[in-house]
N, C-alpha and C positions, 0 to 999 in steps of 0.2 A: 588343483584349484578350479572351482566352477567358473563358468562365464560370468555369473552374477557377481561373484566376489572380486573378479578382475575389472568390473565396470568402473568407469571414471565419469566425472561430470560431463565431459564432452560426448559421452556415449548414451546419456540418459535423457529421458523426456522431462519436459518442464511443466510444472503446475504453478498456479497462482492462488494464494489464499487472500480473500478480502474479508477482514473482520467488519461486520456491519451491524453489530449488536448494540452500539452506543446510542444514547438519547440525544446528544448534541445540544446541551442546555444553553450554550452561548448563542445559538440561533433562536432562542426563545422557546415558548411552549408549542406543543403540536406534535407532529409526526417525528420519529427518529430522524436524525440528520441525514442518513443515507437515503431516506425515502422522500426528502424534500424535493420539490420539482425545480428543474433547471431547464428553461425553455420548454416547459410542458412535459418534461421527461424526468423521472427520479434520478438523482445524482448517482445512485447505485448502478442504474442501467448504463449511464455514461461511462462509469468506471469499468464495468464488465466489458463493454464494447471496446474500450481503449486497450485492455489487455488481450481480448480475443483478436484484435487486429494484428497482433504480433505473429509472425510466421513461426515463432518458437513455442508459443504457449499452447499446449494441447488440452489442458484442463483448468477450469476456474472453479474454485470452491468458495462459495459465498457462505459466510458464517452469520446466520440470522439471529435476531433477538431470541432468547430462550423460548418464548411462547409465540414466535412469529415466523417459524419456518414455512408454514403453509401459505401465509400471506406473501412471503418473498418468492416462493415457487410460482404462485399465481402471477406475480408481477413480472417475473422473467418470462413466463409463458406469453403474457400479453405483449411483451416487447421483443419477442424473438426476431432475430434478423432473417431476411429473406433467404430461403434455402436451408434454414435450421429447423430442427424439430422442437416441439414444446419442451422446455426444461431439460432436456437431455443433451442437446447439442445446438450450438450456434455456428452453422457452417462447419468448419473443421475443428472447432473448439468444444469440448465436452463441458457440461455444467453439472455441478453438484451443490445442493443446499443442505447444510447441517445446522442444528441449533447451537447457539453459542453459550458463553458463560457470563458471569457477573463482571469480569474485567476483560480488557483487551487482551492481556497476556493469556488468560484462560481460553478466550475465543480462538486465538491463533493456535494454541496447543490442540484444541478440539479439531480445528481445520487440518492440522498436520496429521492427527490420528486417523482422519478419514481418507488420506491419500493412499491409493494403490501403490504397491511396491516399486513399479517401474519408474516412478517419478523421482529422479535423483537430484533435481534442481528445483528449488522452491522460491517463488517470489511472494513477498508479503506487501500488500498494497492497501493504502487508506481509501475507503469508499469516498471520503471527503476530498479526494484529489481526482475529480472526475475528468479532467482535461489533459492528463499526462499524454504527451505525444508518443507515438509508437516507436520513434527512433530512440527515445530514452529507455523504453522497456527493452528494446533489442540490445542497447549498449550494456545494460545491467546483466542480461543473460550471457552475452558474449564474454564479459569479464569473468563470470563464474566458470564458464566453459574453459577459459584460459587458465584456470587453476586457483582463482581467489576463493577462499572459503566464505567470504562475506563481502558484499558490494553495496554501496549506497550512491544514489545520484545526489549531487550537491552543487550549490551555487555560491560564488563569492558574496560576501556581504557588501551592501552599498553604504551602510551607515557605520559610523564609529560605535563600538560597543564599550560600555562601562560595566565593571564589576562593582556592586554596591554592598554595603552592610545593611541588613534589613532594618527598617524603621521600627521604633518601639511600638507605634500604633499605625494602623492603616491610614494612608493619606499624608503622613508626615514626611518631611524631606529625608532622603536617604544619603548617607555619606558615601562618596565615591572612594573606593579603595585601590582600584587598578584600572588600567586601560590596556586590554589585550591587543597584541599585534594583529590588526585586521587582515593582513595578507595571509595569515595562517588559519583563519577561521572560515568555516563554510556553513551554510544553511542546508540541512539535510532534508531530502524529499523521499518519496517512495515512487515506484516499487523498490524495496530492498531485496537483494538476491542472495541466496545461500546454497551451499552444498547441503543437501537434506540432512545428512548425518550430523553435521555441525550444528544446524538449527535445532534438531531434536535434542542433542546433548545439552545445548544451552537452555532449552525449556525444562529439561529434567533437573538441572543443577543450579540455575540462577533464579533467585526469587526477590532480590532486593536491588534498589537503585536502578530500576528498569525504566528507561526513557523511550527506548525503541528496541527492536529485535537486534539491531547491530550492536547496541550497547551490551546486550547479553553475551554476544560472541566476544566482545572486547574483554569482558570479565573472565572469560575462559583463557585469556592470554593469546588469542589467535588474531591474526592480522585482518583488518577491515580496510578495504580500499574504496576510494571515491572516483566516480566517473562524472563527466559533466551533466548537470541537471538541466532543467528548462524552466523558463519563467512562467509558462502556462501550467506547470505541475504544482501550482500553489494549492494550499489547503483552504477549503471553504469552511470557515469557522464562525465568522460574524456576518451580520446582514450586508455590510459593505462588500464582502467577498462575493456574495451572490450577484451584486451589481456588476462587478468585474467579470465574473464568469459568464454572465449573460452577454457582456460586450465581446468577450473572446469568441463565444459561439456565433454571435452575429457576424463578426469578421470572418470566421471560417465559412459560414454560409455564403457570404459575399464572394470570397476567394474561390470557393468550390462551385459557384454558379447555381446554387439552389437555396 
């Protein structure tokens, strides 16, 4: 048996795929969501920096809009970290930009296909979660290294959740049909982490009822585990989220002394 065939997640390198090809219509017209500015810097740059800050992540693959790969490469070049080289590396983390597809699932698959063979652990991260702390990234990677085929960071819910029957027309009252037990529910974040072979298999065989990459692994009948998420890993979807994200960055600057 070859050394490669005996490799385990604990022995392989870690890559992150950031699908950034969406338009982000809920933030209104204009640039794609990932390119919207947050404290003067595109959200995508914040997200790449967050993953590159992890000691585990050796490669970040940014999946750009189908016709926007050159723009994204230029953007990464313009915001390269000190000590990094233009679009090839930010410090110890290599960067790669590939064009995406028409759906998030297709974009993730194209990012997976671009990975060199030595990367046996893959993180999939939303560009619209620009403020995920490095400790959360590390916790996900470590859980995959410990043998979990799929890992999600997740938070307990603060609100009671109701299951409703859809209204006949939009805006009409919706009948409540159940109240799930809140203690068993979690709000799932990213990055989600995977054994690469498991994620590739999921993208090859699952095409329906896809809410996130972990749900695809669930449909294979494989276990998915949750690790503690973080309140700052929220998704920037609506204009109010931008206000909150600016406040988080302002607090970080104050605490870090710059």
